[in-house]
NUGU-637793 format. One record per residue: residue number from 1; x, y, z of N, C-alpha, C in turn. Coordinates in steps of 0.2 Angstrom, whole numbers, plus 5000, padded with zeros to 4 digits. Example, Ala and Ser with C-alpha at 12.3 -4.5 7.8 and 13.67 -1.06 7.14 Angstrom:
<sites>
+-----+-------+--------+------+--------+---------+------+-------+--------+------+
:   k : neast : nnorth :  nup : caeast : canorth : caup : ceast : cnorth :  cup :
+-----+-------+--------+------+--------+---------+------+-------+--------+------+
:   1 :  5066 :   4972 : 5039 :   5062 :    4978 : 5039 :  5066 :   4984 : 5039 :
:   2 :  5064 :   4989 : 5035 :   5068 :    4995 : 5036 :  5064 :   5000 : 5039 :
+-----+-------+--------+------+--------+---------+------+-------+--------+------+
</sites>
This chain:
<sites>
+-----+-------+--------+------+--------+---------+------+-------+--------+------+
:   k : neast : nnorth :  nup : caeast : canorth : caup : ceast : cnorth :  cup :
+-----+-------+--------+------+--------+---------+------+-------+--------+------+
:   1 :  5004 :   4994 : 5000 :   5000 :    5000 : 5000 :  5004 :   5006 : 5000 :
:   2 :  5003 :   5011 : 4996 :   5006 :    5017 : 4995 :  5004 :   5022 : 5001 :
:   3 :  5009 :   5025 : 5005 :   5007 :    5029 : 5010 :  5011 :   5036 : 5009 :
:   4 :  5008 :   5041 : 5009 :   5011 :    5048 : 5008 :  5011 :   5052 : 5014 :
:   5 :  5016 :   5054 : 5017 :   5016 :    5058 : 5022 :  5020 :   5065 : 5021 :
:   6 :  5016 :   5070 : 5021 :   5019 :    5077 : 5020 :  5019 :   5081 : 5027 :
:   7 :  5025 :   5081 : 5029 :   5026 :    5085 : 5036 :  5027 :   5092 : 5034 :
:   8 :  5024 :   5096 : 5039 :   5025 :    5103 : 5038 :  5022 :   5106 : 5032 :
:   9 :  5017 :   5103 : 5030 :   5013 :    5106 : 5024 :  5011 :   5113 : 5026 :
:  10 :  5013 :   5118 : 5022 :   5012 :    5125 : 5023 :  5018 :   5129 : 5026 :
:  11 :  5022 :   5125 : 5029 :   5028 :    5128 : 5032 :  5034 :   5128 : 5027 :
:  12 :  5036 :   5122 : 5024 :   5042 :    5122 : 5020 :  5040 :   5119 : 5013 :
:  13 :  5034 :   5117 : 5012 :   5032 :    5114 : 5006 :  5026 :   5118 : 5003 :
:  14 :  5026 :   5120 : 4997 :   5020 :    5124 : 4994 :  5016 :   5118 : 4990 :
:  15 :  5011 :   5120 : 4988 :   5006 :    5116 : 4984 :  5010 :   5113 : 4978 :
:  16 :  5013 :   5117 : 4974 :   5017 :    5115 : 4968 :  5022 :   5109 : 4970 :
:  17 :  5026 :   5110 : 4975 :   5031 :    5105 : 4977 :  5027 :   5099 : 4979 :
:  18 :  5022 :   5099 : 4982 :   5018 :    5094 : 4984 :  5015 :   5090 : 4978 :
:  19 :  5012 :   5094 : 4974 :   5010 :    5091 : 4968 :  5015 :   5087 : 4964 :
:  20 :  5021 :   5091 : 4963 :   5026 :    5088 : 4959 :  5029 :   5081 : 4963 :
:  21 :  5029 :   5081 : 4969 :   5031 :    5075 : 4973 :  5026 :   5069 : 4972 :
:  22 :  5020 :   5071 : 4972 :   5014 :    5066 : 4972 :  5015 :   5063 : 4964 :
:  23 :  5016 :   5068 : 4960 :   5016 :    5066 : 4953 :  5022 :   5061 : 4952 :
:  24 :  5028 :   5063 : 4954 :   5034 :    5058 : 4954 :  5032 :   5051 : 4957 :
:  25 :  5029 :   5051 : 4963 :   5027 :    5045 : 4966 :  5023 :   5041 : 4961 :
:  26 :  5018 :   5044 : 4958 :   5013 :    5041 : 4954 :  5016 :   5038 : 4948 :
:  27 :  5020 :   5042 : 4945 :   5024 :    5040 : 4939 :  5028 :   5034 : 4940 :
:  28 :  5030 :   5033 : 4947 :   5035 :    5027 : 4948 :  5031 :   5021 : 4950 :
:  29 :  5024 :   5021 : 4950 :   5020 :    5015 : 4951 :  5020 :   5011 : 4944 :
:  30 :  5019 :   5005 : 4945 :   5018 :    5001 : 4939 :  5011 :   5002 : 4936 :
:  31 :  5010 :   5000 : 4930 :   5004 :    5002 : 4926 :  4997 :   5000 : 4930 :
:  32 :  4998 :   4994 : 4933 :   4992 :    4992 : 4937 :  4990 :   4997 : 4943 :
:  33 :  4996 :   4998 : 4947 :   4995 :    5003 : 4952 :  4992 :   5010 : 4950 :
:  34 :  4995 :   5012 : 4944 :   4993 :    5019 : 4942 :  4985 :   5018 : 4940 :
:  35 :  4983 :   5013 : 4937 :   4976 :    5013 : 4935 :  4972 :   5013 : 4942 :
:  36 :  4974 :   5009 : 4947 :   4970 :    5009 : 4953 :  4970 :   5016 : 4956 :
:  37 :  4976 :   5020 : 4956 :   4976 :    5027 : 4958 :  4971 :   5031 : 4954 :
:  38 :  4971 :   5031 : 4948 :   4967 :    5035 : 4943 :  4959 :   5033 : 4945 :
:  39 :  4958 :   5027 : 4946 :   4951 :    5025 : 4948 :  4949 :   5028 : 4954 :
:  40 :  4953 :   5028 : 4959 :   4951 :    5031 : 4966 :  4951 :   5039 : 4965 :
:  41 :  4955 :   5042 : 4961 :   4954 :    5049 : 4960 :  4948 :   5051 : 4956 :
:  42 :  4946 :   5047 : 4951 :   4940 :    5048 : 4947 :  4934 :   5047 : 4952 :
:  43 :  4934 :   5042 : 4956 :   4929 :    5041 : 4961 :  4928 :   5047 : 4965 :
:  44 :  4933 :   5049 : 4968 :   4933 :    5055 : 4972 :  4930 :   5061 : 4969 :
:  45 :  4932 :   5062 : 4963 :   4929 :    5068 : 4959 :  4922 :   5067 : 4958 :
:  46 :  4920 :   5061 : 4956 :   4913 :    5060 : 4955 :  4909 :   5061 : 4961 :
:  47 :  4912 :   5059 : 4967 :   4908 :    5060 : 4973 :  4907 :   5068 : 4975 :
:  48 :  4912 :   5072 : 4972 :   4912 :    5079 : 4973 :  4907 :   5083 : 4968 :
:  49 :  4904 :   5079 : 4964 :   4899 :    5082 : 4959 :  4903 :   5085 : 4953 :
:  50 :  4909 :   5084 : 4952 :   4913 :    5086 : 4946 :  4910 :   5082 : 4940 :
:  51 :  4909 :   5076 : 4941 :   4907 :    5072 : 4935 :  4900 :   5074 : 4932 :
:  52 :  4896 :   5076 : 4937 :   4889 :    5079 : 4935 :  4890 :   5085 : 4930 :
:  53 :  4894 :   5090 : 4933 :   4895 :    5096 : 4929 :  4898 :   5094 : 4922 :
:  54 :  4903 :   5089 : 4922 :   4906 :    5087 : 4916 :  4901 :   5084 : 4911 :
:  55 :  4897 :   5080 : 4914 :   4892 :    5077 : 4910 :  4887 :   5082 : 4907 :
:  56 :  4885 :   5087 : 4911 :   4880 :    5092 : 4908 :  4884 :   5096 : 4903 :
:  57 :  4890 :   5098 : 4903 :   4894 :    5101 : 4898 :  4894 :   5097 : 4892 :
:  58 :  4895 :   5091 : 4892 :   4896 :    5087 : 4886 :  4889 :   5086 : 4883 :
:  59 :  4884 :   5085 : 4887 :   4877 :    5084 : 4884 :  4875 :   5091 : 4880 :
:  60 :  4877 :   5096 : 4883 :   4875 :    5103 : 4879 :  4879 :   5103 : 4873 :
:  61 :  4886 :   5101 : 4873 :   4890 :    5101 : 4867 :  4887 :   5096 : 4862 :
:  62 :  4885 :   5090 : 4864 :   4882 :    5085 : 4859 :  4876 :   5088 : 4856 :
:  63 :  4871 :   5091 : 4860 :   4865 :    5094 : 4857 :  4867 :   5099 : 4852 :
:  64 :  4872 :   5103 : 4853 :   4874 :    5108 : 4849 :  4876 :   5105 : 4842 :
:  65 :  4880 :   5100 : 4843 :   4883 :    5097 : 4837 :  4878 :   5093 : 4833 :
:  66 :  4873 :   5090 : 4836 :   4867 :    5086 : 4833 :  4863 :   5092 : 4829 :
:  67 :  4862 :   5097 : 4832 :   4858 :    5103 : 4829 :  4861 :   5105 : 4823 :
:  68 :  4868 :   5106 : 4823 :   4872 :    5108 : 4817 :  4871 :   5103 : 4812 :
:  69 :  4872 :   5097 : 4813 :   4871 :    5092 : 4808 :  4864 :   5092 : 4805 :
:  70 :  4859 :   5092 : 4809 :   4852 :    5092 : 4807 :  4850 :   5098 : 4803 :
:  71 :  4853 :   5104 : 4804 :   4852 :    5110 : 4801 :  4857 :   5111 : 4795 :
:  72 :  4861 :   5106 : 4793 :   4865 :    5106 : 4788 :  4871 :   5112 : 4788 :
:  73 :  4872 :   5113 : 4794 :   4878 :    5119 : 4795 :  4885 :   5116 : 4795 :
:  74 :  4885 :   5109 : 4795 :   4892 :    5106 : 4795 :  4892 :   5101 : 4790 :
:  75 :  4898 :   5099 : 4787 :   4899 :    5094 : 4783 :  4902 :   5088 : 4786 :
:  76 :  4898 :   5082 : 4785 :   4901 :    5076 : 4788 :  4906 :   5073 : 4784 :
:  77 :  4911 :   5070 : 4786 :   4916 :    5067 : 4782 :  4917 :   5060 : 4785 :
:  78 :  4918 :   5055 : 4780 :   4919 :    5048 : 4782 :  4925 :   5047 : 4785 :
:  79 :  4925 :   5043 : 4790 :   4931 :    5041 : 4794 :  4937 :   5039 : 4790 :
:  80 :  4936 :   5035 : 4785 :   4941 :    5033 : 4780 :  4944 :   5039 : 4777 :
:  81 :  4941 :   5044 : 4775 :   4943 :    5050 : 4771 :  4947 :   5054 : 4776 :
:  82 :  4945 :   5055 : 4782 :   4949 :    5058 : 4787 :  4955 :   5055 : 4789 :
:  83 :  4955 :   5048 : 4790 :   4961 :    5045 : 4792 :  4966 :   5045 : 4786 :
:  84 :  4964 :   5045 : 4780 :   4969 :    5045 : 4774 :  4972 :   5052 : 4774 :
:  85 :  4968 :   5057 : 4775 :   4970 :    5064 : 4775 :  4976 :   5065 : 4781 :
:  86 :  4974 :   5062 : 4786 :   4979 :    5063 : 4792 :  4985 :   5059 : 4790 :
:  87 :  4985 :   5053 : 4788 :   4991 :    5049 : 4786 :  4995 :   5053 : 4781 :
:  88 :  4991 :   5056 : 4776 :   4995 :    5059 : 4770 :  4998 :   5066 : 4773 :
:  89 :  4995 :   5069 : 4778 :   4998 :    5075 : 4780 :  5004 :   5074 : 4785 :
:  90 :  5004 :   5069 : 4789 :   5009 :    5067 : 4794 :  5014 :   5062 : 4791 :
:  91 :  5013 :   5059 : 4785 :   5017 :    5055 : 4782 :  5017 :   5048 : 4786 :
:  92 :  5012 :   5046 : 4788 :   5011 :    5039 : 4792 :  5008 :   5035 : 4787 :
:  93 :  5010 :   5029 : 4787 :   5007 :    5023 : 4782 :  5005 :   5018 : 4786 :
+-----+-------+--------+------+--------+---------+------+-------+--------+------+
</sites>
């Protein structure tokens, strides 16, 4: 189990230093441990209502895009065409 202790927070460590330290520790975890950490962080954000705000913003964006398609305001391009254009532009085969 990963345990992080920050002594004297507010005295000799500022938030950026703490965040950098936590980031360094997280990047040192193996991929499985990183996925568990991310899952816990996302669960925490969801419990704070951040996910609901995010979902509402995406719902509004989706409605706007659907409305633009239905009103003929945007041109739809096939996936194959887009991928070919990207491969040609960036020289990827």
